[in-house]
C-alpha positions in Angstrom: 31.2 40.4 10.9 29.6 39.0 7.9 29.9 39.8 4.2 26.7 39.4 2.2 27.7 38.2 -1.3 24.3 37.8 -2.8 21.4 35.4 -2.7 21.1 34.1 0.8 24.8 33.7 1.4 26.6 35.6 4.2 30.3 34.8 4.8 32.3 35.5 7.9 34.8 38.1 6.9 37.7 36.2 8.5 37.0 33.3 6.2 37.4 35.3 3.0 40.8 35.0 1.4 40.2 37.1 -1.7 37.6 38.5 -4.0 38.2 38.5 -7.8 36.6 40.2 -10.7 35.2 37.5 -13.0 36.1 39.4 -16.3 39.7 40.1 -15.3 40.6 37.0 -13.4 39.2 34.4 -15.9 41.6 35.5 -18.7 44.1 33.2 -17.0 44.0 29.5 -17.9 45.1 28.8 -14.3 42.1 30.6 -12.8 39.7 28.8 -15.2 41.3 25.5 -14.3 41.0 26.2 -10.6 37.4 27.1 -10.9 36.7 24.0 -12.9 38.4 21.8 -10.2 36.4 23.5 -7.5 33.2 22.8 -9.4 34.2 19.1 -10.0 35.0 18.7 -6.3 31.7 20.3 -5.2 33.3 23.3 -3.7 31.9 25.9 -6.1 28.6 27.5 -5.2 26.5 30.0 -7.2 25.1 32.9 -5.1 24.3 34.8 -8.3 20.7 35.0 -9.4 22.0 36.5 -12.7 25.3 36.4 -14.5 28.2 36.2 -12.0 30.5 39.2 -11.9 32.9 38.1 -9.2 34.0 35.2 -7.2 35.0 34.8 -3.5 37.5 32.2 -2.3 37.4 31.2 1.3 40.1 29.7 3.5 38.6 26.2 3.3 38.8 26.2 -0.5 35.2 26.9 -1.1 34.4 29.3 -4.0 31.3 31.4 -4.3 30.1 33.1 -7.5 28.5 36.4 -6.9 26.4 38.7 -9.1 27.9 41.7 -7.3 31.0 43.3 -8.7 34.3 43.0 -6.8 34.4 46.7 -5.9 31.0 46.5 -4.2 32.0 43.4 -2.2 35.3 45.1 -1.2 33.4 48.3 -0.1 31.0 46.2 2.0 33.9 44.4 3.6 35.7 47.6 4.4 32.6 49.3 5.8 31.4 46.3 7.8 28.1 46.5 5.9 25.5 43.8 6.6 23.5 44.5 3.4 
C-alpha cells in the first residue's frame, strides 16, 4: 500500500520508519541537526505546498516534509487510505 503525504508524493508504507510532528519534534537540537544534515546531503524533500506540519523519515534516510499533520498521516496509514 501507499501513503499519500501531500503534493504528488506517495510512499510505500513499508518504507516509512516514522512520522513526526514538526512542532513537537523540532524542539530538540538533535532533530534540527538531523534535518539540516539531510538537507545538506540532498535527502530532504518538501511535499508541502504550505508550511510543513510534519515530516516522514524513510528507511533509506530520505526525509519528506508534509503539510499534513502527523495524526492525519497516521490515520491514513492505519486505514490503508489512498487519498
